[in-house]
DRENDO-1510 file (C-alpha; in Angstrom, 1 decimal, always signed):
<recs>
REC; n; res; u; v; w
REC; 1; MET; +0.0; +0.0; +0.0 .
REC; 2; LEU; +2.8; +2.4; +1.0 .
REC; 3; LYS; +4.7; +1.7; -2.3 .
REC; 4; LYS; +1.7; +2.3; -4.5 .
REC; 5; ALA; +0.6; +5.5; -2.6 .
REC; 6; MET; +4.1; +6.9; -2.7 .
REC; 7; ILE; +4.3; +6.3; -6.5 .
REC; 8; ILE; +1.3; +8.5; -7.0 .
REC; 9; PHE; +2.9; +11.4; -5.0 .
REC; 10; VAL; +6.4; +11.0; -6.3 .
REC; 11; GLY; +5.4; +11.6; -9.9 .
REC; 12; ILE; +4.7; +15.2; -9.0 .
REC; 13; LEU; +8.4; +15.9; -8.6 .
REC; 14; ILE; +9.3; +15.5; -12.3 .
REC; 15; LEU; +7.1; +18.4; -13.4 .
REC; 16; THR; +9.3; +20.9; -11.7 .
REC; 17; LYS; +12.6; +19.2; -12.5 .
REC; 18; LEU; +11.9; +19.3; -16.2 .
REC; 19; GLY; +10.5; +22.8; -16.1 .
REC; 20; PHE; +7.2; +24.4; -17.2 .
REC; 21; PRO; +6.5; +26.9; -20.0 .
REC; 22; GLN; +5.9; +30.2; -18.2 .
REC; 23; LYS; +3.5; +32.9; -19.3 .
REC; 24; ILE; +6.0; +35.6; -19.0 .
REC; 25; GLN; +7.5; +38.2; -21.3 .
REC; 26; PRO; +10.1; +36.7; -23.7 .
REC; 27; LYS; +13.6; +37.0; -22.4 .
REC; 28; ASN; +16.9; +37.6; -24.2 .
REC; 29; ILE; +19.4; +34.9; -23.3 .
REC; 30; ILE; +23.0; +34.1; -24.4 .
REC; 31; LEU; +24.1; +30.5; -24.1 .
REC; 32; VAL; +27.9; +30.0; -24.3 .
REC; 33; LEU; +29.0; +26.4; -25.1 .
REC; 34; GLY; +32.1; +25.3; -23.1 .
REC; 35; SER; +35.3; +23.6; -24.1 .
REC; 36; ASP; +38.0; +21.5; -22.4 .
REC; 37; ASP; +40.7; +23.8; -24.0 .
REC; 38; ILE; +41.4; +27.0; -22.2 .
REC; 39; GLN; +42.2; +29.0; -25.3 .
REC; 40; THR; +39.1; +27.9; -27.0 .
REC; 41; LEU; +37.1; +28.6; -23.9 .
REC; 42; GLU; +38.4; +32.2; -23.8 .
REC; 43; GLU; +37.6; +32.7; -27.5 .
REC; 44; ARG; +34.0; +31.7; -26.9 .
REC; 45; THR; +33.7; +33.8; -23.8 .
REC; 46; ASN; +35.0; +36.9; -25.6 .
REC; 47; LEU; +32.6; +36.3; -28.4 .
REC; 48; ALA; +29.7; +36.2; -25.9 .
REC; 49; PHE; +30.9; +39.4; -24.4 .
REC; 50; GLN; +31.1; +41.1; -27.8 .
REC; 51; LEU; +27.4; +40.0; -28.4 .
REC; 52; TYR; +26.5; +41.3; -24.9 .
REC; 53; GLN; +28.1; +44.7; -25.7 .
REC; 54; ILE; +26.0; +45.1; -28.9 .
REC; 55; ASP; +22.8; +45.0; -26.8 .
REC; 56; LYS; +23.2; +44.9; -23.0 .
REC; 57; LYS; +19.5; +44.2; -22.6 .
REC; 58; MET; +20.3; +40.6; -21.9 .
REC; 59; ASP; +18.4; +38.9; -19.1 .
REC; 60; TYR; +20.8; +36.0; -18.7 .
REC; 61; ILE; +24.1; +34.7; -20.0 .
REC; 62; ILE; +24.3; +30.9; -19.4 .
REC; 63; VAL; +27.8; +29.5; -19.4 .
REC; 64; SER; +27.6; +25.8; -20.0 .
REC; 65; GLY; +30.3; +23.3; -19.3 .
REC; 66; GLY; +31.3; +20.9; -16.5 .
REC; 67; CYS; +34.6; +20.1; -14.7 .
REC; 68; GLY; +37.2; +17.7; -15.9 .
REC; 69; ALA; +35.5; +16.9; -19.3 .
REC; 70; HIS; +37.7; +14.6; -21.4 .
REC; 71; GLY; +40.3; +14.5; -18.6 .
REC; 72; SER; +40.9; +18.3; -18.6 .
REC; 73; SER; +41.8; +20.3; -15.5 .
REC; 74; LEU; +39.2; +23.0; -16.2 .
REC; 75; CYS; +35.9; +23.8; -14.6 .
REC; 76; GLU; +34.5; +25.3; -17.8 .
REC; 77; ALA; +31.5; +27.2; -16.5 .
REC; 78; SER; +33.4; +28.7; -13.6 .
REC; 79; GLU; +36.2; +29.8; -16.0 .
REC; 80; MET; +33.7; +31.5; -18.3 .
REC; 81; LYS; +31.9; +33.2; -15.5 .
REC; 82; ALA; +35.1; +34.6; -14.0 .
REC; 83; LYS; +36.1; +35.9; -17.4 .
REC; 84; LEU; +32.7; +37.6; -18.0 .
REC; 85; LEU; +32.8; +39.2; -14.5 .
REC; 86; SER; +36.3; +40.5; -15.1 .
REC; 87; LEU; +35.0; +42.2; -18.3 .
REC; 88; GLY; +32.3; +44.0; -16.3 .
REC; 89; VAL; +29.2; +41.8; -16.9 .
REC; 90; PRO; +26.9; +41.9; -13.8 .
REC; 91; GLU; +27.1; +38.7; -11.8 .
REC; 92; SER; +23.3; +38.7; -11.4 .
REC; 93; ILE; +22.8; +37.8; -15.0 .
REC; 94; VAL; +25.5; +35.1; -15.3 .
REC; 95; VAL; +24.2; +31.5; -14.7 .
REC; 96; LYS; +26.4; +28.5; -14.5 .
REC; 97; GLU; +25.4; +25.1; -15.9 .
REC; 98; GLU; +28.1; +22.9; -14.5 .
REC; 99; LYS; +27.0; +19.3; -15.1 .
REC; 100; SER; +27.5; +18.8; -18.9 .
REC; 101; GLN; +30.5; +16.9; -20.3 .
REC; 102; THR; +29.4; +17.0; -24.0 .
REC; 103; THR; +27.7; +19.3; -26.4 .
REC; 104; LEU; +24.5; +17.3; -26.3 .
REC; 105; GLN; +24.5; +17.6; -22.5 .
REC; 106; ASN; +25.0; +21.4; -22.9 .
REC; 107; TYR; +21.6; +21.3; -24.5 .
REC; 108; ILE; +20.0; +18.9; -22.1 .
REC; 109; TYR; +21.1; +20.5; -18.8 .
REC; 110; SER; +20.8; +24.1; -20.0 .
REC; 111; ARG; +17.1; +23.6; -20.8 .
REC; 112; MET; +16.5; +22.3; -17.2 .
REC; 113; LEU; +18.0; +25.4; -15.5 .
REC; 114; LYS; +15.8; +27.4; -13.1 .
REC; 115; ASP; +15.8; +31.1; -12.3 .
REC; 116; ASP; +15.8; +32.6; -8.8 .
REC; 117; GLU; +12.0; +32.3; -8.6 .
REC; 118; GLY; +12.2; +28.5; -9.2 .
REC; 119; ASN; +10.8; +28.8; -12.7 .
REC; 120; ALA; +12.3; +27.4; -15.9 .
REC; 121; LEU; +15.0; +29.8; -17.1 .
REC; 122; ILE; +14.6; +29.1; -20.8 .
REC; 123; ASN; +11.0; +29.3; -22.0 .
REC; 124; LYS; +9.0; +29.2; -25.2 .
REC; 125; ASN; +9.3; +32.3; -27.3 .
REC; 126; ASP; +12.5; +33.5; -25.5 .
REC; 127; ASN; +15.3; +34.8; -27.7 .
REC; 128; LEU; +18.2; +32.5; -27.4 .
REC; 129; TYR; +21.7; +33.3; -28.8 .
REC; 130; VAL; +23.9; +30.2; -28.9 .
REC; 131; VAL; +27.6; +31.3; -29.0 .
REC; 132; SER; +30.7; +29.3; -29.9 .
REC; 133; ASN; +33.8; +29.4; -32.2 .
REC; 134; HIS; +32.6; +26.0; -33.4 .
REC; 135; TRP; +29.8; +25.0; -35.7 .
REC; 136; HIS; +28.2; +22.8; -33.0 .
REC; 137; ALA; +26.3; +26.0; -32.1 .
REC; 138; ILE; +24.3; +25.6; -35.3 .
REC; 139; SER; +22.9; +22.2; -34.1 .
REC; 140; VAL; +22.2; +23.3; -30.6 .
REC; 141; ALA; +20.4; +26.5; -31.7 .
REC; 142; ASN; +18.2; +24.6; -34.2 .
REC; 143; ARG; +17.3; +22.0; -31.7 .
REC; 144; PHE; +16.2; +24.6; -29.2 .
REC; 145; GLN; +14.1; +26.3; -31.9 .
REC; 146; ARG; +12.4; +23.1; -33.1 .
REC; 147; TYR; +11.8; +21.3; -29.9 .
REC; 148; ASP; +11.7; +24.0; -27.2 .
REC; 149; GLY; +9.8; +26.7; -29.1 .
REC; 150; VAL; +12.4; +29.4; -28.6 .
REC; 151; GLN; +13.5; +32.0; -31.1 .
REC; 152; ALA; +17.1; +30.7; -31.5 .
REC; 153; LYS; +20.1; +32.1; -33.4 .
REC; 154; TYR; +23.7; +30.9; -33.5 .
REC; 155; PHE; +26.8; +33.1; -33.4 .
REC; 156; VAL; +29.9; +31.4; -34.6 .
REC; 157; SER; +33.3; +33.2; -35.1 .
REC; 158; GLY; +36.8; +31.7; -35.0 .
REC; 159; SER; +39.5; +30.1; -36.9 .
REC; 160; LEU; +38.8; +26.3; -36.4 .
REC; 161; THR; +39.5; +24.2; -39.5 .
REC; 162; PRO; +37.0; +21.5; -40.2 .
REC; 163; LYS; +38.2; +17.9; -40.7 .
REC; 164; GLU; +37.4; +16.1; -43.9 .
REC; 165; LYS; +34.3; +14.4; -42.7 .
REC; 166; ASP; +33.1; +16.9; -40.2 .
REC; 167; PRO; +29.3; +17.3; -40.6 .
REC; 168; VAL; +27.6; +20.7; -40.1 .
REC; 169; ASP; +25.1; +18.9; -37.8 .
REC; 170; TYR; +27.7; +18.1; -35.1 .
REC; 171; VAL; +27.4; +14.5; -33.8 .
REC; 172; GLY; +23.8; +14.5; -35.2 .
REC; 173; ILE; +22.5; +16.7; -32.4 .
REC; 174; PHE; +19.7; +18.1; -34.6 .
REC; 175; HIS; +18.9; +15.3; -37.1 .
REC; 176; GLY; +20.1; +12.4; -35.1 .
REC; 177; TYR; +17.3; +12.5; -32.5 .
REC; 178; PRO; +13.9; +13.2; -34.2 .
REC; 179; ASP; +12.0; +11.9; -31.1 .
REC; 180; GLN; +12.5; +14.5; -28.4 .
REC; 181; ASP; +10.9; +12.3; -25.7 .
REC; 182; GLN; +13.2; +9.5; -26.5 .
REC; 183; LEU; +16.3; +11.7; -26.4 .
REC; 184; VAL; +15.3; +13.2; -23.0 .
REC; 185; GLU; +14.6; +9.7; -21.6 .
REC; 186; LYS; +17.9; +8.3; -22.9 .
REC; 187; GLN; +19.9; +11.2; -21.5 .
REC; 188; LEU; +18.2; +11.5; -18.1 .
REC; 189; LYS; +17.4; +7.8; -17.4 .
REC; 190; ASN; +20.1; +7.5; -14.8 .
REC; 191; ASN; +19.7; +11.0; -13.3 .
REC; 192; ILE; +18.1; +10.4; -9.9 .
REC; 193; ILE; +16.1; +13.3; -8.6 .
REC; 194; GLY; +14.0; +11.4; -6.0 .
REC; 195; ALA; +14.9; +8.5; -3.7 .
REC; 196; VAL; +13.3; +7.1; -0.5 .
REC; 197; SER; +13.7; +3.8; +1.4 .
REC; 198; LEU; +10.5; +1.8; +1.7 .
REC; 199; GLY; +12.0; -0.9; +3.8 .
REC; 200; GLU; +15.3; -2.5; +4.7 .
REC; 201; LYS; +16.0; -3.6; +1.1 .
REC; 202; ASP; +13.3; -1.7; -0.8 .
REC; 203; THR; +14.0; +1.7; -2.5 .
REC; 204; LEU; +11.8; +3.9; -4.7 .
REC; 205; LEU; +13.8; +5.9; -7.3 .
REC; 206; LEU; +12.5; +8.7; -9.6 .
REC; 207; ASN; +14.7; +9.8; -12.5 .
REC; 208; ALA; +14.7; +13.1; -14.3 .
REC; 209; ALA; +12.9; +11.5; -17.3 .
REC; 210; GLY; +9.8; +11.0; -15.2 .
REC; 211; GLU; +10.2; +7.2; -14.7 .
REC; 212; ILE; +9.7; +5.5; -11.3 .
REC; 213; TYR; +11.6; +2.4; -10.4 .
REC; 214; LEU; +11.2; +0.1; -7.4 .
REC; 215; SER; +14.1; -1.9; -6.0 .
REC; 216; GLU; +12.7; -4.9; -4.1 .
REC; 217; ASN; +15.2; -7.3; -2.4 .
REC; 218; GLY; +17.9; -6.1; -4.8 .
REC; 219; GLU; +15.9; -6.5; -8.0 .
REC; 220; MET; +15.0; -3.3; -9.9 .
REC; 221; ARG; +11.8; -3.0; -11.9 .
REC; 222; LYS; +10.1; -0.2; -13.7 .
REC; 223; ASP; +6.7; +0.8; -12.5 .
REC; 224; VAL; +4.4; +0.7; -15.5 .
REC; 225; GLU; +1.0; +0.2; -13.8 .
REC; 226; ASN; +0.4; +3.6; -12.2 .
REC; 227; GLN; -0.4; +6.6; -14.4 .
REC; 228; PHE; +0.7; +9.0; -11.7 .
REC; 229; PHE; +0.2; +12.2; -13.7 .
REC; 230; LYS; -3.5; +11.3; -14.0 .
REC; 231; GLN; -3.9; +10.3; -10.4 .
REC; 232; MET; -2.6; +13.4; -8.7 .
REC; 233; PRO; -5.0; +14.8; -6.1 .
REC; 234; ALA; -6.7; +17.9; -7.5 .
REC; 235; GLN; -5.8; +20.0; -4.4 .
REC; 236; TRP; -2.1; +19.5; -4.9 .
REC; 237; ASP; +0.0; +22.1; -6.6 .
REC; 238; GLN; +2.0; +20.3; -9.3 .
REC; 239; HIS; +5.4; +22.1; -8.9 .
REC; 240; MET; +7.5; +20.1; -6.5 .
REC; 241; ASP; +11.2; +20.3; -5.7 .
REC; 242; ASN; +12.0; +17.3; -3.5 .
REC; 243; LEU; +10.9; +14.1; -1.9 .
REC; 244; PHE; +12.5; +12.9; +1.3 .
REC; 245; GLN; +11.7; +11.0; +4.5 .
REC; 246; ASP; +12.2; +11.3; +8.2 .
REC; 247; LYS; +12.6; +7.7; +9.4 .
REC; 248; LYS; +12.5; +8.7; +13.1 .
REC; 249; THR; +8.9; +10.1; +12.8 .
REC; 250; ASP; +8.0; +7.6; +10.0 .
REC; 251; SER; +7.0; +10.4; +7.7 .
REC; 252; PHE; +7.4; +11.4; +4.1 .
REC; 253; PHE; +7.6; +14.9; +2.8 .
REC; 254; LEU; +7.3; +16.8; -0.5 .
REC; 255; SER; +8.7; +20.3; -0.7 .
REC; 256; ARG; +7.9; +23.2; -3.0 .
REC; 257; LYS; +9.9; +26.5; -2.6 .
REC; 258; ASN; +8.9; +27.6; +0.9 .
REC; 259; LEU; +6.2; +25.0; +1.5 .
REC; 260; LEU; +6.4; +21.5; +3.0 .
REC; 261; TYR; +3.7; +18.8; +2.5 .
REC; 262; LYS; +3.6; +15.9; +5.0 .
REC; 263; ILE; +2.4; +12.5; +3.8 .
REC; 264; SER; +1.4; +9.6; +6.1 .
REC; 265; LYS; +2.9; +6.1; +5.9 .
REC; 266; GLU; -0.2; +5.1; +3.9 .
REC; 267; GLY; +0.5; +7.9; +1.4 .
REC; 268; GLN; -2.3; +10.2; +2.5 .
REC; 269; PHE; -1.9; +14.0; +2.7 .
REC; 270; GLU; -1.7; +15.0; +6.3 .
REC; 271; SER; -0.6; +18.6; +6.6 .
REC; 272; GLN; +1.0; +21.6; +5.1 .
REC; 273; MET; +3.6; +23.9; +6.7 .
REC; 274; GLY; +6.3; +26.3; +5.8 .
REC; 275; LEU; +9.6; +24.8; +5.0 .
REC; 276; THR; +11.2; +27.1; +7.6 .
REC; 277; ASP; +8.7; +25.8; +10.2 .
REC; 278; TYR; +10.5; +22.5; +10.0 .
REC; 279; PHE; +14.0; +23.7; +9.1 .
REC; 280; HIS; +14.3; +26.9; +11.0 .
REC; 281; SER; +16.3; +29.9; +9.6 .
REC; 282; LEU; +16.8; +28.6; +6.1 .
REC; 283; PRO; +18.0; +31.5; +3.9 .
REC; 284; ALA; +15.1; +33.3; +2.1 .
REC; 285; ALA; +16.8; +32.9; -1.3 .
REC; 286; TRP; +16.8; +29.1; -0.9 .
REC; 287; THR; +13.1; +28.8; -0.2 .
REC; 288; LYS; +12.3; +31.3; -2.9 .
REC; 289; ARG; +14.0; +29.3; -5.6 .
REC; 290; GLY; +13.5; +25.8; -4.1 .
REC; 291; ILE; +16.1; +23.6; -2.5 .
REC; 292; ASP; +18.0; +20.9; -4.4 .
REC; 293; ALA; +17.9; +18.0; -1.9 .
REC; 294; ILE; +17.1; +17.2; +1.8 .
REC; 295; SER; +18.4; +14.3; +3.8 .
REC; 296; ILE; +17.5; +13.5; +7.5 .
REC; 297; VAL; +19.9; +11.2; +9.3 .
REC; 298; GLU; +18.7; +10.4; +12.8 .
REC; 299; ASP; +18.6; +13.8; +14.6 .
REC; 300; ALA; +20.5; +15.7; +11.9 .
REC; 301; ALA; +19.1; +17.4; +8.8 .
REC; 302; PHE; +21.0; +18.4; +5.7 .
REC; 303; VAL; +19.5; +20.8; +3.2 .
REC; 304; PHE; +21.4; +21.2; +0.0 .
REC; 305; TYR; +21.3; +24.3; -2.2 .
REC; 306; LYS; +23.7; +25.0; -5.1 .
REC; 307; ASP; +27.2; +25.0; -3.6 .
REC; 308; SER; +26.1; +24.9; +0.1 .
REC; 309; VAL; +24.6; +22.6; +2.7 .
REC; 310; TRP; +22.5; +23.8; +5.7 .
REC; 311; ILE; +23.0; +21.6; +8.7 .
REC; 312; GLY; +20.4; +21.4; +11.5 .
REC; 313; LYS; +19.8; +19.5; +14.7 .
REC; 314; ARG; +16.5; +18.0; +15.8 .
REC; 315; GLU; +14.7; +19.9; +18.5 .
REC; 316; GLY; +11.8; +17.8; +19.7 .
REC; 317; ARG; +8.6; +18.2; +17.6 .
REC; 318; LYS; +9.7; +21.7; +16.5 .
REC; 319; GLY; +11.8; +20.3; +13.7 .
REC; 320; PHE; +15.4; +21.3; +13.1 .
REC; 321; VAL; +17.4; +24.3; +14.3 .
REC; 322; HIS; +20.3; +25.7; +12.4 .
REC; 323; GLN; +23.8; +24.7; +13.5 .
REC; 324; LYS; +26.0; +25.8; +10.6 .
REC; 325; THR; +26.1; +26.2; +6.8 .
REC; 326; GLU; +29.1; +24.8; +4.9 .
REC; 327; ARG; +30.4; +24.9; +1.3 .
REC; 328; LEU; +29.9; +21.4; +0.0 .
REC; 329; SER; +33.3; +21.1; -1.7 .
REC; 330; LYS; +35.0; +22.1; +1.6 .
REC; 331; TRP; +32.8; +20.2; +4.0 .
REC; 332; ILE; +33.0; +16.8; +2.3 .
REC; 333; LYS; +36.5; +15.5; +2.3 .
REC; 334; ASN; +37.8; +14.2; -1.1 .
REC; 335; TRP; +35.0; +16.1; -2.9 .
REC; 336; PRO; +35.3; +15.1; -6.5 .
REC; 337; PHE; +36.7; +17.7; -8.8 .
REC; 338; SER; +34.4; +16.7; -11.6 .
REC; 339; TRP; +31.4; +17.7; -9.5 .
REC; 340; GLY; +32.4; +21.3; -9.5 .
REC; 341; THR; +30.9; +23.3; -6.6 .
REC; 342; GLY; +27.8; +21.2; -5.9 .
REC; 343; ASP; +24.3; +21.3; -7.5 .
REC; 344; ILE; +23.4; +17.8; -6.3 .
REC; 345; ASP; +20.0; +16.3; -7.3 .
REC; 346; ASN; +19.2; +14.0; -4.4 .
REC; 347; ALA; +20.5; +12.7; -1.1 .
REC; 348; LEU; +19.5; +9.3; +0.1 .
REC; 349; PRO; +20.4; +8.4; +3.7 .
REC; 350; LYS; +21.7; +4.8; +4.2 .
REC; 351; ALA; +21.7; +4.8; +8.0 .
REC; 352; GLU; +22.4; +1.0; +8.3 .
REC; 353; GLU; +25.6; +1.5; +6.3 .
REC; 354; GLY; +26.6; +4.8; +8.0 .
REC; 355; MET; +26.5; +6.9; +4.9 .
REC; 356; VAL; +24.5; +9.2; +2.6 .
REC; 357; ARG; +24.4; +8.6; -1.2 .
REC; 358; LEU; +24.5; +11.9; -3.1 .
REC; 359; TYR; +23.2; +11.9; -6.7 .
REC; 360; ARG; +24.3; +14.4; -9.3 .
REC; 361; ALA; +23.5; +14.1; -13.0 .
REC; 362; ASN; +24.1; +10.5; -13.9 .
REC; 363; GLN; +26.6; +9.8; -11.1 .
REC; 364; TYR; +26.6; +9.2; -7.4 .
REC; 365; ILE; +29.0; +9.2; -4.5 .
REC; 366; ASP; +28.7; +7.6; -1.0 .
REC; 367; VAL; +29.7; +9.8; +1.9 .
REC; 368; SER; +30.5; +8.6; +5.4 .
REC; 369; THR; +28.2; +10.2; +8.0 .
REC; 370; GLN; +31.0; +9.8; +10.6 .
REC; 371; SER; +33.9; +11.5; +8.8 .
REC; 372; TRP; +32.0; +13.2; +6.0 .
REC; 373; GLU; +34.4; +11.9; +3.5 .
REC; 374; ALA; +33.6; +10.7; +0.0 .
REC; 375; LEU; +34.3; +7.0; +0.0 .
REC; 376; SER; +35.0; +6.7; -3.7 .
REC; 377; GLU; +35.3; +8.5; -6.9 .
REC; 378; PRO; +31.9; +9.3; -8.7 .
REC; 379; GLN; +30.2; +6.1; -9.9 .
REC; 380; LYS; +27.9; +5.9; -12.9 .
REC; 381; THR; +24.3; +5.4; -11.8 .
REC; 382; LYS; +22.8; +2.4; -13.5 .
REC; 383; ILE; +19.1; +1.9; -12.7 .
REC; 384; ILE; +19.0; -1.2; -14.9 .
REC; 385; LYS; +22.2; -3.1; -15.3 .
</recs>
């Protein structure tokens, strides 16, 4: 009963993670595609700045590129952001996308970004300018235009020489994936955005493609019986940020921005409260946009937001009081370079094993809850082996 009820509620999460078309005024956005070469990265950043200078009425400049791609020593988005700020671009309009390792992932993860209000950053009818010194910008811009409904243009300038068999449609980004749903499912299948334990050996996983999987006695199966989008209670708002549980009180929670919804063990809606009523003194910016992940381990709570973690201690029935806030990359020993500054997607406590499993993009790391040390390098998440 608990598993079926939880499946209905967990489906709500995906609607926010993938984003919603917003009825707002079209924005002007620059998207700069990263590179694992510092000189190439600088050329692309300078080109974006030249475009910005032509018309400074840009709402956002997205710098897209992860850390350590193809074995490099660069954090691409951070390098590009630092360069833009040094040129005088306001920090408030520069947004980092730091999970991508390929051009296709530049597209996938940039379209999932949220603004400070928790809404999708790139929306239908926005004006999007894809910038690079490489012709891959052509494929990315055209994919955004056809499949995301934006008004996209590409800006390519540089001195790269094409190889003999280089296609204009770089690695088939535009023509190679005619089914958008299949592309999203393939790219996000192993990106875990929701995870709760339903028993000693049972786990419910939700991926960013909107699929629910149940692990029962070590065997993973996809849930195909529940049409959870159709079964959502009418009184529920459909924009959810996170699913987590408090084993000590035997409760499940869904959060949305500054709100927290408590669900009974049977999956019934019990109550609604403010997020700061349970996690006291959370920063206003966190609840305004929506947190990334929450994990409760015995009498300690960990609330993750971008590059930081809020740590609280249980205080009876009042919830958790703030103890300290740490930078993730400093707080967790052996923090993986390839994970940049943070931006995790989910945190699943494994109390019996004395650790928390952190999910980010299509990877995970296990972290000791005693030493707060990463126990291994990032591992590929594989829902189905």
